[in-house]
C-alpha positions as CSV (number, residue, x, y, z in Angstrom):
1,X,90.0,112.5,107.5
2,X,92.8,110.3,106.2
3,X,93.1,110.0,102.5
4,X,96.6,108.6,102.1
5,X,95.6,106.3,99.2
6,X,93.4,107.6,96.5
7,X,93.6,104.7,94.0
8,X,93.4,101.0,93.9
9,X,94.0,100.4,90.1
10,X,97.1,100.8,88.1
11,X,95.5,103.8,86.3
12,X,94.6,105.2,89.7
13,X,98.2,104.9,90.8
14,X,99.3,106.8,87.6
15,X,96.9,109.6,88.4
16,X,98.0,109.7,92.1
17,X,101.6,110.1,90.9
18,X,100.5,113.1,88.9
19,X,103.2,112.7,86.2
20,X,101.3,110.7,83.5
21,X,98.3,112.9,83.2
22,X,100.3,116.1,83.1
23,X,102.4,114.6,80.3
24,X,99.4,113.6,78.4
25,X,97.8,117.0,78.7
26,X,100.8,118.8,77.1
27,X,101.9,115.8,75.0
28,X,99.3,116.2,72.2
29,X,100.2,119.8,71.5
30,X,103.9,119.0,71.5
31,X,103.2,116.1,69.2
32,X,101.3,118.1,66.7
33,X,103.4,121.3,67.0
34,X,107.0,120.1,66.9
35,X,109.8,122.2,68.2
36,X,113.1,122.9,66.3
37,X,114.8,120.4,68.5
38,X,112.5,117.6,67.1
39,X,113.6,118.4,63.6
40,X,117.2,118.4,64.6
41,X,116.7,115.0,66.4
42,X,115.0,113.6,63.3
43,X,117.8,114.7,61.0
44,X,120.3,113.3,63.5
45,X,118.6,109.9,63.6
46,X,118.5,109.6,59.8
47,X,122.2,110.6,59.6
48,X,123.4,108.1,62.2
49,X,121.2,105.4,60.7
50,X,122.7,106.1,57.2
51,X,126.2,105.6,58.5
52,X,125.3,102.3,60.1
53,X,123.5,101.2,56.9
54,X,126.4,102.3,54.7
55,X,128.6,99.7,56.4
56,X,125.7,97.1,56.3
57,X,125.4,97.8,52.5
58,X,128.5,95.6,51.9
59,X,126.4,92.6,53.0
60,X,123.0,93.4,51.7
61,X,121.5,95.0,48.6
62,X,120.2,98.5,48.3
63,X,116.6,97.2,48.2
64,X,117.0,95.9,51.7
65,X,118.4,99.3,52.8
66,X,115.1,100.9,51.8
67,X,113.2,98.5,54.0
68,X,115.4,99.3,56.9
69,X,114.9,103.0,56.3
70,X,111.1,102.4,56.3
71,X,111.4,100.5,59.6
72,X,113.3,103.4,61.2
73,X,110.7,106.0,60.1
74,X,107.8,103.8,61.3
75,X,109.4,103.8,64.8
76,X,109.7,107.6,65.0
77,X,106.0,108.3,65.9
78,X,106.6,106.1,69.0
79,X,109.3,108.6,70.1
80,X,106.7,111.5,69.9
81,X,107.9,112.9,66.6
82,X,105.3,114.9,64.9
83,X,104.3,115.0,61.2
84,X,106.9,117.7,60.3
85,X,110.0,115.8,61.6
86,X,108.7,112.5,60.1
87,X,108.3,114.1,56.7
88,X,111.8,115.5,57.0
89,X,113.1,112.1,57.8
90,X,111.3,110.6,54.8
91,X,112.8,113.3,52.4
92,X,116.3,112.9,53.9
93,X,116.3,109.1,53.8
94,X,115.0,109.1,50.3
95,X,117.8,111.3,49.0
96,X,120.4,109.5,51.1
97,X,119.2,106.2,49.8
98,X,119.4,107.5,46.2
99,X,122.8,109.2,46.6
100,X,124.7,106.5,48.5
101,X,122.9,103.2,47.7
102,X,121.0,103.3,44.4
103,X,123.3,102.6,41.4
104,X,125.1,104.6,40.3
105,X,126.3,105.6,43.7
106,X,127.3,109.1,44.9
107,X,125.0,110.8,42.4
108,X,121.4,111.8,42.3
109,X,120.9,110.2,38.9
110,X,119.1,106.8,38.8
111,X,120.2,104.4,36.1
112,X,117.2,102.1,35.8
113,X,113.5,102.9,35.3
114,X,112.5,100.4,37.9
115,X,114.8,102.0,40.4
116,X,113.1,105.4,39.7
117,X,109.8,103.8,40.3
118,X,111.1,102.2,43.5
119,X,112.5,105.5,44.7
120,X,109.2,107.3,44.1
121,X,107.2,104.5,45.8
122,X,109.7,104.5,48.7
123,X,109.2,108.3,49.3
124,X,105.4,108.0,49.1
125,X,105.3,104.9,51.4
126,X,107.8,106.4,53.9
127,X,105.9,109.7,54.1
128,X,102.3,108.1,54.2
129,X,103.2,105.3,56.6
130,X,105.0,107.7,58.9
131,X,102.1,110.1,58.9
132,X,99.5,107.4,59.3
133,X,101.4,105.9,62.3
134,X,101.6,109.5,63.6
135,X,97.8,109.9,63.3
136,X,97.2,106.6,65.0
137,X,99.6,107.5,67.8
138,X,97.9,110.9,68.2
139,X,94.4,109.3,68.4
140,X,95.8,106.9,71.0
141,X,97.2,109.7,73.1
142,X,93.8,111.5,72.8
143,X,92.0,108.4,74.0
144,X,94.5,108.0,76.9
145,X,93.9,111.7,77.7
146,X,90.1,111.1,77.9
147,X,90.6,108.0,80.0
148,X,92.9,109.8,82.4
149,X,90.6,112.8,82.6
150,X,87.6,110.6,83.2
151,X,89.4,108.7,85.9
152,X,90.6,111.9,87.6
153,X,87.1,113.3,87.6
154,X,85.6,110.1,88.9
155,X,88.2,110.0,91.6
156,X,87.5,113.5,92.6
157,X,83.7,113.0,92.5
158,X,84.0,109.8,94.6
159,X,86.1,111.6,97.3
160,X,83.9,114.6,97.4
161,X,80.7,112.6,97.7
162,X,82.1,110.8,100.8
163,X,83.1,114.1,102.4
164,X,81.0,114.8,105.5
165,X,82.1,118.3,106.3
166,X,83.6,121.4,104.7
167,X,87.0,120.5,106.2
168,X,86.8,117.1,104.5
169,X,85.9,118.8,101.1
170,X,88.9,121.2,101.4
171,X,91.3,118.4,102.4
172,X,90.2,116.2,99.5
173,X,90.3,119.0,97.0
174,X,93.8,120.1,98.0
175,X,95.1,116.5,97.8
176,X,93.5,115.9,94.3
177,X,94.7,119.2,92.9
178,X,98.2,118.4,94.2
179,X,98.1,114.9,92.6
180,X,96.8,116.0,89.2
181,X,98.3,119.5,88.7
182,X,101.1,119.6,91.2
183,X,99.5,122.7,92.7
184,X,99.6,124.3,96.1
185,X,96.2,125.5,97.1
186,X,94.5,128.1,99.2
187,X,90.8,128.4,100.0
188,X,89.2,131.7,101.2
189,X,85.5,131.5,101.9
190,X,82.9,134.3,101.9
191,X,82.0,136.2,105.0
192,X,79.1,138.1,103.5
193,X,77.7,138.6,100.0
194,X,80.4,141.0,99.1
195,X,83.3,140.2,101.3
196,X,85.7,137.3,101.9
197,X,86.9,136.1,105.3
198,X,90.0,137.7,106.6
199,X,91.8,134.4,107.0
200,X,92.3,131.5,104.6
201,X,91.1,128.1,105.5
202,X,93.6,126.5,107.9
203,X,94.1,123.4,105.6
204,X,95.5,125.7,102.8
205,X,99.0,124.7,101.7
206,X,100.2,128.3,101.1
207,X,99.4,131.6,102.7
208,X,98.5,134.9,100.9
209,X,99.6,138.4,101.8
210,X,97.5,141.5,101.8
211,X,98.2,142.2,98.1
212,X,97.1,138.7,97.0
213,X,94.1,138.9,99.4
214,X,93.0,142.0,97.5
215,X,93.3,140.1,94.2
216,X,91.2,137.3,95.8
217,X,88.6,139.9,96.9
218,X,88.5,141.3,93.3
219,X,87.9,137.8,91.9
220,X,85.1,137.2,94.5
221,X,83.5,140.5,93.7
222,X,83.7,140.2,89.9
223,X,83.4,136.4,89.7
224,X,86.2,136.3,87.2
225,X,89.6,134.6,87.4
226,X,92.8,136.6,87.9
227,X,96.5,136.2,88.4
228,X,99.0,134.0,86.6
229,X,98.1,132.8,83.0
230,X,95.4,135.6,82.8
231,X,95.2,139.1,81.5
232,X,94.3,140.5,85.0
233,X,97.3,141.0,87.3
234,X,99.4,138.2,85.6
235,X,102.6,138.9,87.5
236,X,101.3,137.3,90.7
237,X,102.6,133.7,91.3
238,X,99.1,132.3,91.9
239,X,96.0,132.1,89.7
240,X,92.7,132.7,91.5
241,X,89.3,131.3,90.5
242,X,85.9,132.2,91.9
243,X,84.1,129.3,93.7
244,X,80.6,129.7,92.4
245,X,77.5,127.8,91.3
246,X,74.4,129.0,89.5
247,X,73.0,130.3,92.8
248,X,75.8,131.1,95.2
249,X,79.3,132.7,95.3
250,X,81.1,130.7,97.9
251,X,84.6,132.1,97.9
252,X,87.9,132.0,96.0
253,X,90.5,129.2,95.4
254,X,94.1,130.1,94.6
255,X,96.5,127.8,92.9
256,X,100.3,128.0,92.6
257,X,101.4,125.7,89.8
258,X,104.9,124.3,89.4
259,X,107.4,126.6,87.7
260,X,107.6,124.3,84.7
261,X,103.8,124.0,84.3
262,X,101.8,125.7,81.6
263,X,98.0,125.6,81.2
264,X,97.2,124.1,77.8
265,X,93.6,124.1,76.6
266,X,93.1,120.6,77.9
267,X,94.5,121.5,81.3
268,X,92.3,124.5,81.5
269,X,89.2,122.5,80.6
270,X,90.1,119.8,83.2
271,X,90.8,122.4,85.9
272,X,87.5,124.2,85.2
273,X,85.7,120.9,85.6
274,X,87.5,120.2,88.9
275,X,86.6,123.6,90.3
276,X,83.0,123.2,89.2
277,X,82.8,119.8,91.1
278,X,84.5,121.4,94.2
279,X,82.1,124.3,94.1
280,X,79.0,122.0,93.9
281,X,80.3,120.0,96.9
282,X,80.9,123.2,98.9
283,X,77.4,124.4,98.0
284,X,75.9,121.1,99.1
285,X,77.7,121.4,102.5
286,X,76.6,125.0,102.9
287,X,73.0,124.2,102.1
288,X,73.1,121.3,104.5
289,X,74.5,123.5,107.3
290,X,72.0,126.2,106.6
291,X,69.1,123.7,106.8
292,X,70.6,122.3,110.0
293,X,70.9,125.9,111.5
294,X,67.3,126.7,110.4
295,X,66.1,123.5,112.1
296,X,68.0,124.4,115.3
297,X,66.4,127.8,115.3
298,X,63.0,126.3,114.7
299,X,63.5,123.7,117.5
300,X,64.9,126.5,119.8
301,X,61.8,128.6,119.3
302,X,59.6,125.5,119.9
303,X,61.6,124.7,123.0
304,X,61.4,128.3,124.2
305,X,57.6,128.2,123.8
306,X,57.4,124.8,125.6
307,X,59.6,126.0,128.4
308,X,57.8,129.3,128.8
309,X,54.4,127.6,128.9
310,X,55.6,125.0,131.4
311,X,57.2,127.5,133.7
312,X,54.2,129.8,133.4
313,X,51.9,127.0,134.5
314,X,54.2,125.9,137.3
315,X,54.5,129.4,138.6
316,X,50.8,130.2,138.3
317,X,49.6,127.3,140.4
318,X,51.6,128.0,143.6
319,X,51.4,131.8,143.2
320,X,47.6,131.5,142.9
321,X,47.4,129.3,146.0
322,X,49.6,131.7,148.0
323,X,47.5,134.8,146.8
324,X,44.3,133.0,147.6
325,X,45.5,132.0,151.1
326,X,46.7,135.5,151.9
327,X,43.4,137.0,150.7
328,X,41.5,134.5,152.9
329,X,43.6,135.5,155.9
330,X,42.0,138.9,155.7
331,X,38.7,137.4,156.7
332,X,38.3,137.5,160.5
333,X,35.9,134.5,160.5
334,X,38.7,132.4,158.9
335,X,41.3,133.6,161.3
336,X,39.1,132.6,164.2
337,X,38.5,129.1,162.7
338,X,41.7,127.2,163.6
339,X,41.0,124.2,161.4
340,X,40.5,126.3,158.3
341,X,43.5,128.5,159.3
342,X,45.7,125.4,159.7
343,X,44.6,124.1,156.3
344,X,45.4,127.4,154.6
345,X,48.9,127.5,156.2
346,X,49.6,123.9,155.0
347,X,48.5,124.8,151.5
348,X,50.6,127.9,151.5
349,X,53.6,125.8,152.7
350,X,53.1,123.3,149.9
351,X,52.8,126.0,147.3
352,X,55.9,127.7,148.6
353,X,57.8,124.5,148.5
354,X,56.7,123.9,145.0
355,X,57.7,127.4,144.0
356,X,61.1,126.9,145.7
357,X,61.6,123.6,143.9
358,X,60.9,125.2,140.5
359,X,63.4,128.1,141.2
360,X,66.0,125.6,142.4
361,X,65.6,123.5,139.3
362,X,66.0,126.5,137.0
363,X,69.1,127.5,138.9
364,X,70.5,124.0,138.8
365,X,69.9,123.5,135.1
366,X,71.7,126.9,134.5
367,X,74.7,125.7,136.5
368,X,74.8,122.4,134.6
369,X,74.6,124.2,131.2
370,X,77.4,126.6,132.2
371,X,79.7,123.7,133.3
372,X,80.2,125.3,136.7
373,X,79.2,122.2,138.8
374,X,82.3,121.2,140.9
375,X,81.2,118.8,143.6
376,X,82.5,119.5,147.1
377,X,83.0,116.0,148.2
378,X,83.0,115.1,151.9
379,X,82.3,111.9,153.9
380,X,78.6,111.4,154.5
381,X,76.2,108.7,155.5
382,X,73.8,107.3,153.0
383,X,71.1,106.9,155.7
384,X,71.5,110.6,156.6
385,X,71.1,111.4,152.9
386,X,67.9,109.5,152.4
387,X,66.4,110.8,155.7
388,X,67.1,114.4,154.8
389,X,65.6,113.9,151.3
390,X,62.4,112.3,152.6
391,X,62.0,115.0,155.3
392,X,62.0,117.7,152.6
393,X,59.3,115.6,150.7
394,X,57.2,115.0,153.8
395,X,54.2,117.0,152.6
396,X,54.2,115.8,149.0
397,X,54.7,112.1,150.0
398,X,51.9,112.1,152.6
399,X,49.7,110.1,150.3
400,X,52.3,107.4,149.6
401,X,54.0,104.7,151.6
402,X,57.8,105.2,151.4
403,X,60.2,102.7,152.9
404,X,64.0,102.6,152.8
405,X,66.7,100.1,153.7
406,X,70.4,100.7,153.8
407,X,72.7,97.6,153.9
408,X,75.0,97.4,156.8
409,X,78.1,97.1,154.6
410,X,77.4,100.6,153.2
411,X,79.5,102.9,155.3
412,X,80.4,106.6,154.7
413,X,81.1,107.6,151.1
414,X,82.4,110.9,149.7
415,X,79.9,113.1,147.8
416,X,78.5,116.6,147.7
417,X,75.6,116.3,150.1
418,X,73.5,119.1,148.7
419,X,73.8,118.0,145.0
420,X,73.1,114.3,145.7
421,X,70.3,115.2,148.1
422,X,68.7,117.3,145.3
423,X,69.1,114.5,142.8
424,X,67.5,112.0,145.1
425,X,64.6,114.4,145.9
426,X,64.0,114.9,142.2
427,X,63.9,111.1,141.6
428,X,61.6,110.3,144.5
429,X,59.4,113.3,143.6
430,X,59.1,111.9,140.1
431,X,57.9,108.5,141.6
432,X,55.4,110.4,143.7
433,X,54.0,112.4,140.8
434,X,53.6,109.5,138.5
435,X,52.1,106.9,140.8
436,X,48.5,107.0,142.2
437,X,47.9,107.8,145.9
438,X,48.5,104.8,148.2
439,X,51.3,103.5,146.0
440,X,54.5,102.1,147.6
441,X,57.9,103.5,147.0
442,X,61.0,101.7,148.2
443,X,64.6,103.0,148.5
444,X,67.3,100.4,148.9
445,X,71.1,101.1,149.2
446,X,73.9,98.5,149.1
447,X,77.5,98.2,148.1
448,X,78.2,97.2,144.5
449,X,81.9,96.6,143.7
450,X,83.6,100.0,144.3
451,X,80.3,101.9,144.2
452,X,77.2,102.3,146.3
453,X,74.0,101.4,144.4
454,X,70.8,103.2,145.4
455,X,67.6,101.8,144.0
456,X,64.3,103.9,144.0
457,X,61.4,101.7,142.8
458,X,57.6,101.9,142.9
459,X,54.6,99.7,142.1
460,X,53.0,102.1,139.7
461,X,52.3,101.7,136.0
462,X,56.0,102.0,135.0
463,X,57.5,103.6,131.8
464,X,56.3,103.2,128.2
465,X,59.2,101.2,126.7
466,X,59.9,103.7,123.9
467,X,60.3,106.6,126.4
468,X,63.0,105.2,128.7
469,X,65.9,106.4,126.5
470,X,64.6,110.0,126.7
471,X,63.8,110.2,130.4
472,X,66.9,112.2,131.3
473,X,66.7,114.7,128.5
474,X,65.9,118.3,129.4
475,X,62.2,119.3,129.2
476,X,61.2,115.8,128.3
477,X,57.8,114.6,129.6
478,X,56.3,111.2,128.9
479,X,53.5,111.7,126.4
480,X,50.0,111.3,127.8
481,X,50.9,112.1,131.4
482,X,49.1,114.7,133.4
483,X,50.0,118.4,133.0
484,X,52.5,120.0,135.3
485,X,56.2,119.9,135.8
486,X,59.0,121.4,133.7
487,X,60.7,118.1,132.6
488,X,63.9,119.2,134.3
489,X,64.0,117.1,137.5
490,X,65.5,113.9,136.1
491,X,67.9,115.8,133.8
492,X,69.2,117.7,136.8
493,X,69.5,114.5,138.8
494,X,71.5,112.8,136.0
495,X,73.8,115.8,135.7
496,X,74.5,116.0,139.5
497,X,75.2,112.2,139.6
498,X,77.4,112.2,136.5
499,X,79.4,115.1,138.0
500,X,80.4,112.7,140.8
501,X,81.6,110.1,138.2
502,X,78.4,108.1,138.8
503,X,75.5,107.0,136.6
504,X,71.8,106.7,136.7
505,X,69.5,104.4,134.6
506,X,65.8,103.7,134.5
507,X,64.0,100.5,133.8
508,X,60.7,98.7,134.3
509,X,60.5,96.0,137.0
510,X,59.5,92.5,135.9
511,X,56.8,92.5,138.7
512,X,55.5,95.9,137.5
513,X,56.4,99.4,138.3
514,X,59.4,101.7,137.6
515,X,62.9,101.6,139.0
516,X,65.8,104.1,139.0
517,X,69.3,102.8,139.8
518,X,72.0,105.1,140.9
519,X,75.7,104.2,141.1
520,X,78.0,106.5,143.1
521,X,81.7,105.9,143.6
522,X,82.6,105.2,147.2
523,X,85.6,107.5,147.0
């Protein structure tokens, strides 16, 4: 599954880059809890600004200097200065304004009452405005954080919902965790209720050694996280989380975060939500596969019963006939009656042929299922093929009129005689079984481009339209047909023909009746 592009909007591109969201997640804490460097930077900005304003004071009054100081302080929240550094800037700028600019200069004494009032109001306004702007900036950052978090979760949920397999879920999760947290990821799924698989999922972006596998096993057994940023085995470079839902423990996910990364509260909350979504997606896939496996088992049991009943019926009929004929042959009166004796022998031959055909079909379907069918192609005549097949069907076809015609342009072609003969026997036998006595069956062969086309048609009732697509499936029988048969004959014929690079189709003729069309490559 290719997921090279995860976003189409500008915000989505910011998320895919991974930088903006990580900055937002740690930015609020840094904004509210300023480092000593921020205080130094604040003092430095006020000092440099004072030097510039000292030279400007030759052209403007000290009242204008206070407005410029206020402007500089109002800009500081935009540079991620917190309340502490801004308050420091307000205090420093107030005393610098008083000492260098308010008359009398170079003293902290203020000569006029109105200047004292202006100084006090300046300090209050500078402090309050800076703090208010800081608060607004903080709220904006929190809103941006929520937006990015919502967008990230939506992106993950959308990708997981479109995943069609466990591999897709793993690939999507690894990519999203890389984009948002910059993490390398390993998945280890459960083998049993208390044990993980010995190998990590092949899509994992880092491998774990035996020591870390033991940590992952501990996490799976205790359903608690362990590793880096935790109190349990914190010296390991990865942090391991259990993949669990309310009902299932599915495995363990390990994350190796960048060296510079730290898990702030917001990051932990977002990561927990990510892992919850991933766990739910894995559980959904697991339950789907379990339901599919249960259905397969149920269908297999049903198929086993159908096959057993069908084979039992097919075996019972010829075996009963043979046993009855053998028992009758013990009667001296029957032995002396040539007409009865001849009839018993014919019935025994038919039963034996039917039994042999059943055994051959079972052996043939076993060969097809095992993939051991390798045609031994030699040059043969189509006429010889059809004659041989009809000869083996002589007794079954006695109640039908069978005609065949081979076009003169059809010469020798290369095929495995025994396989194609068996395929043709199964097809013609199907036409005999599903048409009433006295029906006509026609076999026609001609050249068709680089193939030989063999058509087997009858003037019987034809196929129900909704059954044609299933005719060549194993054990399929047209609903409502008479009992008997295993439903293997046409499936075997199709397998033998396709093993030669050919094809077989079925259709209803416009004039009535059914038709099978076989295409075999000439070479």
